[in-house]
All heavy atoms as an XYZ file, in Angstrom:
705
protein
N       3.552     19.549      7.046
C       2.520     18.991      6.142
C       2.446     17.459      6.365
O       3.482     16.796      6.221
C       2.729     19.402      4.764
C       1.717     18.840      3.726
S       2.089     19.368      2.080
C       0.516     19.501      1.455
N       1.268     16.956      6.495
C       1.123     15.502      6.665
C       0.940     14.778      5.323
O       0.231     15.313      4.427
C      -0.184     15.206      7.521
O      -0.042     15.899      8.774
C      -0.390     13.788      7.777
N       1.640     13.634      5.224
C       1.549     12.867      4.015
C       0.210     12.091      4.014
O      -0.130     11.577      5.110
C       2.659     11.905      3.832
C       3.991     12.557      3.612
C       5.168     11.597      3.581
O       5.106     10.556      4.249
O       6.068     11.884      2.834
N      -0.485     12.033      2.890
C      -1.686     11.308      2.844
C      -1.625     10.276      1.729
O      -1.225     10.616      0.608
C      -2.891     12.285      2.589
C      -4.212     11.547      2.319
C      -3.025     13.293      3.657
N      -2.011      9.036      1.993
C      -2.135      7.994      0.971
C      -3.488      8.185      0.350
O      -4.490      8.088      1.029
C      -1.992      6.648      1.631
C      -2.190      5.561      0.591
C      -0.518      6.430      2.152
N      -3.475      8.420     -0.989
C      -4.671      8.709     -1.742
C      -5.093      7.457     -2.543
O      -4.245      6.780     -3.070
C      -4.365      9.828     -2.669
C      -5.445     10.154     -3.617
C      -4.983     11.416     -4.472
N      -6.027     11.625     -5.521
C      -5.911     11.277     -6.799
N      -4.856     10.651     -7.185
N      -6.861     11.533     -7.628
N      -6.358      7.156     -2.558
C      -6.878      6.024     -3.417
C      -7.210      6.599     -4.738
O      -8.273      7.264     -4.880
C      -8.090      5.417     -2.725
C      -8.558      4.169     -3.451
O      -8.005      3.807     -4.505
O      -9.519      3.507     -2.968
N      -6.402      6.416     -5.730
C      -6.677      6.861     -7.089
C      -7.453      5.717     -7.779
O      -6.927      4.860     -8.401
C      -5.436      7.111     -7.854
C      -5.680      7.749     -9.250
O      -6.704      7.505     -9.864
N      -4.585      8.404     -9.775
N      -8.800      5.765     -7.597
C      -9.636      4.718     -8.120
C      -9.611      4.556     -9.602
O      -9.639      3.458    -10.131
C     -11.155      4.930     -7.645
C     -12.076      3.924     -8.187
C     -11.212      5.018     -6.148
N      -9.446      5.648    -10.328
C      -9.376      5.618    -11.793
C      -8.205      4.837    -12.282
O      -8.295      4.174    -13.348
C      -9.326      7.024    -12.452
C     -10.619      7.801    -12.205
O     -11.715      7.122    -12.001
O     -10.554      9.014    -12.245
N      -7.121      4.832    -11.534
C      -5.885      4.084    -11.923
C      -5.689      2.826    -11.151
O      -4.712      2.191    -11.289
C      -4.676      4.993    -11.805
C      -4.809      6.179    -12.767
C      -3.583      7.042    -12.689
N      -2.540      6.444    -13.488
C      -1.334      6.984    -13.677
N      -1.058      8.223    -13.164
N      -0.418      6.378    -14.395
N      -6.605      2.482    -10.166
C      -6.540      1.315     -9.350
C      -5.173      1.255     -8.594
O      -4.455      0.283     -8.676
C      -6.765      0.059    -10.168
O      -8.037      0.025    -10.743
N      -4.914      2.339     -7.942
C      -3.676      2.332     -7.148
C      -3.769      3.370     -5.998
O      -4.452      4.393     -6.095
C      -2.454      2.652     -8.001
C      -2.389      4.065     -8.576
C      -1.211      4.170     -9.534
N      -0.759      5.640     -9.670
C       0.207      6.009    -10.394
N       0.928      5.077    -11.105
N       0.547      7.258    -10.467
N      -3.061      3.078     -4.934
C      -2.864      3.967     -3.835
C      -1.621      4.754     -4.111
O      -0.627      4.189     -4.605
C      -2.747      3.201     -2.470
C      -4.014      2.490     -2.078
C      -4.134      1.141     -2.293
C      -5.034      3.225     -1.548
C      -5.280      0.447     -1.894
C      -6.213      2.588     -1.174
C      -6.337      1.187     -1.348
N      -1.641      6.006     -3.786
C      -0.538      6.930     -4.085
C      -0.102      7.722     -2.906
O      -0.899      8.120     -2.093
C      -0.920      7.876     -5.171
C      -1.359      7.237     -6.529
C      -1.926      8.213     -7.522
O      -2.394      9.307     -7.161
O      -1.838      7.824     -8.684
N       1.240      7.893     -2.800
C       1.808      8.721     -1.730
C       2.722      9.741     -2.469
O       3.719      9.323     -3.076
C       2.576      7.951     -0.727
C       3.339      8.722      0.342
C       2.307      9.415      1.242
C       4.211      7.842      1.166
N       2.321     11.009     -2.483
C       3.192     12.019     -3.137
C       4.225     12.609     -2.066
O       3.869     12.910     -0.998
C       2.324     13.201     -3.623
N       5.453     12.502     -2.533
C       6.537     13.014     -1.702
C       7.494     13.894     -2.529
O       8.089     13.375     -3.487
C       7.369     11.809     -1.080
C       8.520     12.347     -0.266
C       6.430     10.877     -0.302
N       7.506     15.159     -2.276
C       8.462     16.065     -2.954
C       8.365     16.022     -4.456
O       9.340     15.991     -5.157
N       7.155     15.976     -4.981
C       6.916     15.997     -6.406
C       7.008     14.584     -7.058
O       6.756     14.458     -8.289
N       7.300     13.601     -6.291
C       7.368     12.193     -6.860
C       6.256     11.493     -6.229
O       5.663     11.801     -5.211
C       8.684     11.523     -6.464
C       9.896     12.248     -7.031
C      10.049     12.030     -8.520
O       9.535     11.048     -9.095
O      10.677     12.819     -9.180
N       5.878     10.345     -6.901
C       4.728      9.512     -6.364
C       5.111      8.043     -6.222
O       5.510      7.420     -7.202
C       3.481      9.616     -7.278
C       2.368      8.773     -6.806
C       3.062     11.095     -7.383
N       4.996      7.489     -5.049
C       5.150      6.056     -4.838
C       3.720      5.552     -4.890
O       2.802      6.221     -4.521
C       5.741      5.780     -3.412
N       3.601      4.302     -5.379
C       2.217      3.778     -5.558
C       2.177      2.339     -5.352
O       3.213      1.598     -5.482
C       1.621      4.217     -6.879
C       2.307      3.722     -8.059
C       2.058      2.404     -8.611
C       3.252      4.526     -8.705
C       2.706      1.965     -9.733
C       3.996      4.021     -9.862
C       3.657      2.761    -10.369
N       0.981      1.826     -5.064
C       0.684      0.369     -4.964
C      -0.519      0.142     -5.806
O      -1.616      0.659     -5.567
C       0.437      0.011     -3.481
N      -0.341     -0.664     -6.846
C      -1.455     -1.030     -7.683
C      -2.260     -2.136     -7.027
O      -1.709     -2.980     -6.357
C      -1.043     -1.466     -9.115
O      -0.128     -2.551     -8.975
C      -0.371     -0.383     -9.836
N      -3.551     -2.115     -7.299
C      -4.407     -3.120     -6.627
C      -5.602     -3.489     -7.523
O      -5.906     -2.846     -8.523
C      -4.978     -2.557     -5.296
C      -5.922     -1.378     -5.494
C      -7.288     -1.568     -5.774
C      -5.537     -0.112     -5.293
C      -8.156     -0.556     -5.939
C      -6.392      0.982     -5.441
C      -7.712      0.769     -5.779
O      -8.495      1.843     -5.894
N      -6.293     -4.544     -7.129
C      -7.587     -4.954     -7.679
C      -8.458     -5.279     -6.497
O      -7.952     -5.877     -5.503
C      -7.388     -6.192     -8.565
C      -8.729     -6.602     -9.266
C      -8.435     -7.724    -10.270
N      -8.535     -8.948     -9.527
C      -7.586     -9.869     -9.475
N      -6.449     -9.682    -10.108
N      -7.764    -11.044     -8.806
N      -9.670     -4.855     -6.514
C     -10.593     -5.191     -5.435
C     -11.492     -6.368     -5.792
O     -12.027     -6.385     -6.962
C     -11.452     -3.986     -5.084
C     -10.700     -2.987     -4.240
C     -11.651     -1.998     -3.609
N     -11.056     -1.355     -2.469
C     -10.532     -0.108     -2.542
N     -10.586      0.589     -3.702
N      -9.945      0.421     -1.459
N     -11.694     -7.258     -4.899
C     -12.675     -8.277     -5.022
C     -13.554     -8.162     -3.711
O     -13.171     -7.481     -2.807
C     -12.051     -9.660     -5.118
C     -11.310     -9.833     -6.451
C     -10.745    -11.234     -6.686
O     -10.858    -12.033     -5.766
O     -10.174    -11.422     -7.746
N     -14.608     -8.908     -3.702
C     -15.458     -8.787     -2.491
C     -14.756     -9.006     -1.220
O     -14.215    -10.076     -1.003
C     -16.723     -9.742     -2.635
C     -17.596     -9.623     -1.409
C     -17.500     -9.474     -3.876
N     -14.601     -7.918     -0.404
C     -13.987     -8.041      0.886
C     -12.452     -8.140      0.858
O     -11.834     -8.395      1.887
N     -11.853     -8.079     -0.342
C     -10.420     -8.253     -0.454
C      -9.771     -7.185     -1.335
O     -10.363     -6.621     -2.256
C     -10.104     -9.662     -1.088
C     -10.444    -10.824     -0.278
C      -9.973    -12.107     -0.818
O      -9.751    -12.298     -2.074
N      -9.736    -13.080      0.042
N      -8.521     -6.924     -0.955
C      -7.722     -5.990     -1.617
C      -6.448     -6.669     -2.059
O      -5.655     -7.133     -1.283
C      -7.341     -4.826     -0.698
C      -6.552     -3.642     -1.270
C      -7.345     -2.975     -2.379
C      -6.243     -2.702     -0.195
N      -6.332     -6.921     -3.443
C      -5.254     -7.693     -3.953
C      -4.163     -6.682     -4.401
O      -4.434     -5.872     -5.343
C      -5.679     -8.502     -5.175
C      -6.615     -9.689     -4.804
C      -8.024     -9.176     -4.611
C      -6.570    -10.697     -5.880
N      -3.006     -6.637     -3.754
C      -1.948     -5.702     -4.071
C      -0.991     -6.426     -5.057
O      -0.366     -7.451     -4.752
C      -1.148     -5.379     -2.798
C      -2.039     -4.782     -1.725
C       0.007     -4.428     -3.145
C      -2.690     -3.540     -2.023
N      -0.912     -5.878     -6.289
C      -0.181     -6.505     -7.286
C       1.262     -5.968     -7.423
O       2.167     -6.653     -7.907
C      -0.893     -6.462     -8.658
O      -1.216     -5.150     -8.957
N       1.478     -4.714     -7.062
C       2.780     -4.085     -7.229
C       2.920     -2.846     -6.406
O       1.978     -2.045     -6.294
C       2.927     -3.681     -8.729
C       4.269     -3.136     -9.118
N       5.387     -3.949     -9.123
C       4.656     -1.954     -9.481
C       6.454     -3.176     -9.491
N       5.999     -2.014     -9.686
N       4.115     -2.703     -5.796
C       4.451     -1.507     -5.012
C       5.638     -0.910     -5.735
O       6.677     -1.602     -5.991
C       4.741     -1.771     -3.571
C       5.229     -0.567     -2.866
C       3.532     -2.404     -2.872
N       5.556      0.401     -5.987
C       6.669      1.074     -6.691
C       7.023      2.384     -6.056
O       6.096      3.194     -5.680
C       6.246      1.378     -8.155
C       7.329      2.187     -8.922
C       8.399      1.562     -9.427
C       7.194      3.563     -9.101
C       9.403      2.299    -10.146
C       8.099      4.282     -9.724
C       9.197      3.618    -10.273
O      10.167      4.380    -10.929
N       8.317      2.636     -5.916
C       8.843      3.887     -5.433
C       9.851      4.329     -6.459
O      10.737      3.592     -6.859
C       9.493      3.778     -4.043
N       9.734      5.558     -6.948
C      10.732      6.132     -7.900
C      12.110      6.026     -7.254
O      12.249      6.141     -6.089
C      10.296      7.609     -8.125
C       8.819      7.663     -7.691
C       8.702      6.602     -6.612
N      13.159      5.878     -8.125
C      14.527      5.756     -7.588
C      14.884      6.861     -6.550
O      15.496      6.576     -5.590
C      15.383      5.881     -8.830
C      14.505      5.295     -9.963
C      13.106      5.725     -9.597
N      14.418      8.093     -6.783
C      14.776      9.152     -5.819
C      14.173      8.959     -4.433
O      14.675      9.439     -3.422
C      14.425     10.547     -6.401
C      12.910     10.724     -6.480
C      15.077     11.726     -5.700
N      13.126      8.146     -4.326
C      12.409      7.936     -3.091
C      12.936      6.648     -2.412
O      12.611      6.404     -1.213
C      10.880      7.872     -3.238
C      10.223      9.210     -3.642
C       8.740      8.967     -3.786
C      10.542     10.327     -2.705
N      13.657      5.827     -3.124
C      14.069      4.543     -2.520
C      15.025      4.860     -1.370
O      15.908      5.676     -1.443
C      14.735      3.710     -3.552
C      13.670      3.230     -4.612
C      14.218      2.407     -5.674
N      13.164      2.251     -6.700
C      13.308      1.904     -7.953
N      14.553      1.568     -8.355
N      12.307      1.817     -8.750
N      14.842      4.112     -0.250
C      15.649      4.306      0.918
C      15.240      5.454      1.841
O      15.850      5.699      2.867
N      14.106      6.096      1.438
C      13.572      7.149      2.316
C      12.420      6.776      3.215
O      11.987      7.569      4.004
C      13.048      8.339      1.424
O      11.872      7.883      0.715
C      14.131      8.799      0.466
N      12.000      5.542      3.065
C      10.842      5.058      3.802
C       9.440      5.343      3.167
O       8.450      5.076      3.795
N       9.528      5.862      1.958
C       8.267      6.231      1.318
C       7.385      4.997      1.063
O       6.186      5.042      1.339
C       8.566      6.907     -0.028
N       7.998      3.909      0.606
C       7.189      2.661      0.353
C       6.597      2.131      1.662
O       5.480      1.680      1.733
C       8.043      1.652     -0.340
N       7.401      2.275      2.744
C       6.935      1.839      4.054
C       5.738      2.656      4.481
O       4.700      2.079      4.899
C       8.035      1.969      5.085
C       7.620      1.666      6.490
O       7.345      0.497      6.775
O       7.497      2.568      7.275
N       5.802      3.959      4.332
C       4.718      4.847      4.719
C       3.445      4.604      3.810
O       2.310      4.656      4.239
C       5.073      6.351      4.695
C       6.214      6.585      5.702
C       6.526      8.059      5.828
N       6.836      8.767      4.645
C       8.068      8.792      4.027
N       9.060      8.119      4.619
N       8.256      9.553      2.952
N       3.711      4.339      2.517
C       2.663      3.989      1.578
C       1.913      2.734      2.093
O       0.687      2.719      2.198
C       3.225      3.753      0.230
C       2.252      3.151     -0.883
C       1.159      4.168     -1.137
C       3.038      2.791     -2.103
N       2.660      1.644      2.392
C       2.036      0.436      2.828
C       1.289      0.635      4.180
O       0.201      0.059      4.343
C       3.086     -0.703      3.037
C       3.442     -1.314      1.720
S       2.095     -2.083      0.816
C       1.577     -3.311      2.018
N       1.828      1.465      5.036
C       1.078      1.742      6.269
C      -0.273      2.447      5.964
O      -1.267      2.058      6.619
C       1.900      2.659      7.181
N      -0.255      3.269      4.991
C      -1.538      3.896      4.612
C      -2.480      2.912      3.926
O      -3.688      2.991      4.085
N      -1.952      2.046      3.096
C      -2.736      1.015      2.409
C      -3.412      0.092      3.492
O      -4.588     -0.190      3.473
C      -1.939      0.177      1.475
C      -2.673     -1.037      0.986
C      -1.462      1.003      0.309
N      -2.613     -0.355      4.511
C      -3.193     -1.192      5.494
C      -4.240     -0.404      6.336
O      -5.275     -1.070      6.635
C      -1.969     -1.649      6.431
C      -2.508     -2.292      7.723
C      -1.158     -2.678      5.602
N      -4.018      0.782      6.589
C      -4.967      1.523      7.374
C      -6.305      1.622      6.589
O      -7.351      1.530      7.156
C      -4.474      2.952      7.704
N      -6.232      1.895      5.297
C      -7.428      2.008      4.482
C      -8.144      0.679      4.427
O      -9.350      0.568      4.459
C      -7.104      2.477      3.096
C      -6.841      3.990      3.089
C      -6.379      4.398      1.657
N      -6.574      5.826      1.512
C      -7.649      6.400      1.163
N      -8.751      5.736      0.908
N      -7.737      7.740      1.099
N      -7.375     -0.461      4.260
C      -7.989     -1.789      4.216
C      -8.760     -2.072      5.520
O      -9.857     -2.579      5.517
C      -6.931     -2.796      3.912
N      -8.083     -1.744      6.635
C      -8.672     -1.993      7.969
C      -9.936     -1.237      8.049
O     -11.004     -1.706      8.507
C      -7.720     -1.703      9.044
C      -8.162     -2.110     10.402
C      -7.073     -1.933     11.495
N      -5.911     -2.724     11.331
C      -5.875     -3.973     11.558
N      -6.904     -4.692     11.934
N      -4.650     -4.589     11.387
N      -9.912      0.075      7.722
C     -11.071      0.970      7.863
C     -12.272      0.518      6.950
O     -13.384      0.651      7.365
C     -10.686      2.383      7.510
N     -11.875     -0.092      5.809
C     -12.863     -0.543      4.845
C     -13.313     -1.997      5.114
O     -14.163     -2.550      4.338
N     -12.760     -2.634      6.121
C     -13.141     -4.035      6.390
C     -12.638     -5.028      5.326
O     -13.214     -6.066      5.131
N     -11.553     -4.672      4.651
C     -11.002     -5.516      3.612
C      -9.815     -6.366      4.123
O      -9.086     -5.933      5.038
C     -10.571     -4.751      2.399
C     -11.643     -3.970      1.706
C     -11.164     -3.025      0.669
O     -10.374     -2.176      0.973
O     -11.509     -3.248     -0.537
N      -9.669     -7.529      3.602
C      -8.552     -8.339      3.799
C      -7.565     -8.168      2.646
O      -7.940     -7.864      1.578
C      -8.939     -9.845      3.931
C     -10.045    -10.111      4.880
C      -9.846    -10.628      6.169
N      -8.709    -11.550      6.224
C      -8.585    -12.526      7.061
N      -9.613    -12.824      7.836
N      -7.551    -13.291      7.148
N      -6.226     -8.348      2.921
C      -5.210     -8.103      1.931
C      -4.629     -9.397      1.359
O      -4.309    -10.309      2.142
C      -4.120     -7.273      2.543
C      -4.701     -5.847      2.992
C      -2.969     -7.036      1.559
C      -3.704     -5.031      3.698
N      -4.542     -9.436      0.059
C      -3.867    -10.467     -0.623
C      -2.631     -9.879     -1.314
O      -2.670     -9.204     -2.316
C      -4.742    -11.146     -1.727
C      -4.011    -12.288     -2.423
C      -6.056    -11.643     -1.113
N      -1.410    -10.087     -0.709
C      -0.206     -9.471     -1.179
C       0.459    -10.275     -2.335
O       1.315    -11.151     -1.987
C       0.702     -9.336      0.040
C       0.283    -10.520      0.848
C      -1.162    -10.761      0.573
N       0.194     -9.919     -3.568
C       0.818    -10.688     -4.688
C       2.240    -10.173     -4.976
O       3.076    -10.803     -5.465
C      -0.033    -10.551     -5.977
C      -1.278    -11.304     -5.902
N      -1.348    -12.632     -5.904
C      -2.579    -10.950     -5.871
C      -2.570    -13.113     -5.890
N      -3.343    -12.044     -5.839
N       2.438     -8.909     -4.494
C       3.759     -8.266     -4.673
C       4.706     -8.680     -3.608
O       4.387     -8.750     -2.411
C       3.517     -6.784     -4.636
S       4.985     -5.750     -4.451
N       5.948     -8.961     -4.002
C       6.960     -9.360     -3.016
C       7.214     -8.336     -1.899
O       7.371     -8.691     -0.770
N       7.230     -7.054     -2.252
C       7.441     -5.955     -1.252
C       6.209     -5.945     -0.312
O       6.488     -5.909      0.934
C       7.622     -4.631     -1.884
C       7.835     -3.532     -0.860
C       9.139     -3.359     -0.314
C       6.776     -2.820     -0.336
C       9.352     -2.471      0.635
C       7.001     -1.922      0.670
C       8.281     -1.685      1.157
O       8.473     -0.810      2.193
N       5.048     -6.016     -0.766
C       3.873     -5.988      0.052
C       3.818     -7.187      1.032
O       3.571     -7.097      2.191
C       2.588     -5.975     -0.726
N       4.227     -8.377      0.515
C       4.252     -9.628      1.282
C       5.304     -9.453      2.376
O       5.052     -9.763      3.557
C       4.580    -10.794      0.354
C       4.231    -12.116      0.883
C       4.319    -13.242     -0.150
N       5.138    -13.066     -1.235
C       4.765    -12.764     -2.505
N       3.472    -12.653     -2.704
N       5.593    -12.716     -3.471
N       6.481     -8.991      2.023
C       7.571     -8.816      3.024
C       7.204     -7.751      4.041
O       7.465     -7.985      5.270
C       8.847     -8.438      2.333
N       6.589     -6.659      3.610
C       6.205     -5.615      4.554
C       5.232     -6.209      5.595
O       5.322     -5.942      6.775
C       5.575     -4.514      3.864
C       5.372     -3.250      4.717
C       6.259     -2.225      4.830
C       4.241     -2.953      5.503
N       5.726     -1.274      5.742
C       4.513     -1.711      6.133
C       3.074     -3.610      5.778
C       3.588     -1.146      7.056
C       2.185     -3.086      6.687
C       2.406     -1.806      7.241
N       4.230     -6.911      5.162
C       3.242     -7.447      6.018
C       3.878     -8.476      6.985
O       3.484     -8.587      8.130
C       2.124     -8.091      5.252
C       1.117     -7.051      4.653
C       0.336     -7.591      3.530
C       0.209     -6.530      5.756
N       4.790     -9.253      6.506
C       5.485    -10.250      7.314
C       6.260     -9.589      8.485
O       6.308    -10.011      9.550
C       6.457    -11.054      6.491
C       6.966    -12.352      7.137
C       7.747    -13.197      6.118
N       7.121    -13.051      4.848
C       7.874    -13.031      3.705
N       9.091    -13.229      3.620
N       7.243    -12.929      2.524
N       6.848     -8.397      8.165
C       7.555     -7.622      9.126
C       6.714     -6.818     10.196
O       7.196     -6.328     11.076
C       8.541     -6.639      8.442
C       9.736     -7.183      7.799
C      10.733     -6.123      7.339
N      10.164     -5.005      6.694
C       9.995     -4.856      5.395
N      10.326     -5.876      4.578
N       9.474     -3.802      4.902
N       5.427     -6.784      9.911
C       4.525     -6.000     10.788
C       3.409     -6.986     11.303
O       2.299     -6.962     10.792
C       3.898     -4.862      9.972
C       4.948     -3.796      9.652
N       5.721     -3.927      8.487
C       5.362     -2.730     10.195
C       6.541     -2.941      8.397
N       6.364     -2.191      9.445
N       3.738     -7.712     12.301
C       2.736     -8.716     12.833
C       1.464     -8.125     13.327
O       0.460     -8.866     13.384
C       3.499     -9.509     13.915
C       4.737     -8.660     14.194
C       4.971     -7.774     12.987
N       1.416     -6.847     13.678
C       0.163     -6.240     14.086
C      -0.867     -6.211     13.028
O      -2.092     -6.018     13.307
C       0.429     -4.815     14.505
N      -0.444     -6.466     11.774
C      -1.469     -6.472     10.669
C      -1.703     -7.796     10.063
O      -2.353     -7.920      9.064
C      -0.952     -5.484      9.552
C      -0.720     -4.110     10.064
N      -1.671     -3.313     10.626
C       0.465     -3.358     10.178
C      -1.189     -2.160     10.930
N       0.079     -2.197     10.728
N      -1.160     -8.870     10.704
C      -1.341    -10.225     10.170
C      -2.828    -10.611     10.109
O      -3.200    -11.428      9.290
C      -0.578    -11.258     10.965
C       0.891    -11.206     10.743
N       1.800    -12.033     11.377
C       1.646    -10.437      9.870
C       3.006    -11.762     10.915
N       3.002    -10.772     10.081
N      -3.637    -10.029     10.923
C      -5.111    -10.289     10.950
C      -5.727     -9.908      9.637
O      -6.851    -10.352      9.305
C      -5.762     -9.678     12.131
C      -5.695     -8.176     12.139
O      -4.562     -7.628     11.997
O      -6.764     -7.568     12.196
N      -5.127     -8.990      8.866
C      -5.707     -8.507      7.561
C      -5.312     -9.482      6.413
O      -5.927     -9.294      5.328
C      -5.232     -7.124      7.289
C      -5.688     -6.056      8.245
C      -5.053     -4.709      7.831
C      -7.221     -6.042      8.234
N      -4.441    -10.397      6.662
C      -4.122    -11.271      5.514
C      -5.239    -12.227      5.151
O      -5.828    -12.829      6.036
C      -2.814    -12.102      5.858
C      -1.552    -11.337      5.911
C      -0.442    -12.087      6.514
C      -1.157    -10.807      4.508
N      -5.542    -12.346      3.828
C      -6.610    -13.157      3.429
C      -6.094    -14.621      3.365
O      -4.946    -14.893      3.185
C      -7.105    -12.766      2.079
């Protein structure tokens, strides 16, 4: 089964369900920009790469939607710094 990053528009967050748990990244949208305010992985998912896979999905959605990313969250900022292929998405 393939994991899918879902855009939960009602809660303003991207979600990745893994084994009954949900990692998420809260966001706010502005014209052409996606402001990531917080990335969270439940304790049981920490160290499993769930947050990494979540961010990969967030970046893919931003790229597909023509949005630039403003990473207010330390994890999102560090993730983007470690993945230079996505630096072009930084606002």
